[in-house]
C-alpha positions in Angstrom: 323.6 178.7 38.0 320.6 177.8 40.6 317.3 179.3 40.3 315.4 180.9 43.5 311.7 181.6 43.5 311.5 185.5 44.5 307.9 185.9 44.6 304.3 186.0 42.9 304.2 188.1 39.7 301.4 189.8 41.3 304.0 191.1 44.5 306.2 192.8 41.7 304.5 196.0 40.5 304.8 196.5 36.5 307.1 199.9 36.4 309.3 199.9 39.7 312.3 197.8 41.3 312.3 195.9 44.4 315.0 194.2 46.4 315.4 190.9 47.3 318.2 188.6 48.8 318.5 185.0 46.9 321.5 182.8 47.1 323.8 185.2 48.7 323.0 187.9 46.5 321.1 191.8 46.8 319.8 191.8 43.4 317.0 194.8 42.2 314.0 193.4 40.0 312.0 194.7 38.1 308.9 193.9 35.4 307.6 194.9 32.5 304.2 192.9 31.4 305.7 189.0 31.2 309.5 190.2 31.0 311.7 190.5 33.8 314.7 191.9 34.8 317.0 191.4 37.3 320.7 193.0 38.3 322.7 193.6 41.2 321.5 195.5 43.8 324.8 197.8 43.8 326.0 201.0 41.6 329.1 200.5 40.5 330.4 204.0 41.2 329.8 203.9 45.0 328.2 200.9 46.0 324.6 202.9 46.4 321.5 200.8 46.5 320.2 200.7 43.0 316.6 198.9 43.9 315.8 202.4 46.0 316.4 203.9 42.6 313.5 205.4 39.8 312.9 202.5 36.5 313.0 204.8 33.4 311.6 203.6 30.4 310.8 200.3 31.3 309.2 197.8 28.0 309.7 194.2 27.5 312.9 195.5 25.6 314.6 196.8 28.7 315.2 200.6 30.2 317.3 202.3 32.9 317.5 202.3 36.8 318.7 205.6 38.0 321.0 205.1 41.2 319.3 207.6 44.2 322.9 208.9 45.3 324.4 210.8 42.3 322.2 210.3 39.8 323.9 207.1 37.9 322.2 205.2 35.5 322.0 201.4 34.2 320.9 199.4 31.1 318.6 197.3 32.8 318.8 194.9 30.8 322.8 194.4 30.2 324.0 196.9 33.4 325.6 198.9 31.4 326.6 202.2 32.8 324.7 204.9 30.5 325.2 208.0 32.7 328.1 209.5 35.3 328.9 209.3 37.2 329.4 205.8 37.1 331.5 204.0 34.3 331.5 200.5 34.9 328.4 198.0 34.4 326.6 196.3 37.1 326.1 192.3 37.1 322.8 191.2 35.6 321.5 187.5 36.0 318.5 185.7 33.5 315.2 186.0 35.0 312.1 185.3 34.4 308.0 184.2 35.0 307.3 180.7 35.3 303.3 180.1 35.8 302.6 183.3 38.6 305.8 182.9 40.1 309.1 185.1 39.5 312.4 183.3 39.5 315.9 184.4 38.7 318.9 182.2 38.2 322.2 183.2 40.1 325.8 181.8 40.6 326.0 179.2 43.1 328.2 180.1 46.3 
């Protein structure tokens, strides 16, 4: 795993997803307070862009992100599919706030 600096904390508003490209990956990132969640920006149902979807019920413990194409939902902390039409999970990545910077750990390409 390699650490990638994504943005300043102030550039990642609470409760919404923002998409980043880092280490050859497109990832959707959301923040609740000082807790950051990162998952692949790809719906397992039809490859829709999850980062364009609505984040629901976000708290430091988790929440869901909804694919804007067909309404599939995923648990933002684990990537588990929670609503049809998706049944397969999406990949999640360790993320954190280091000082005032959002950092995500991604597999090396």
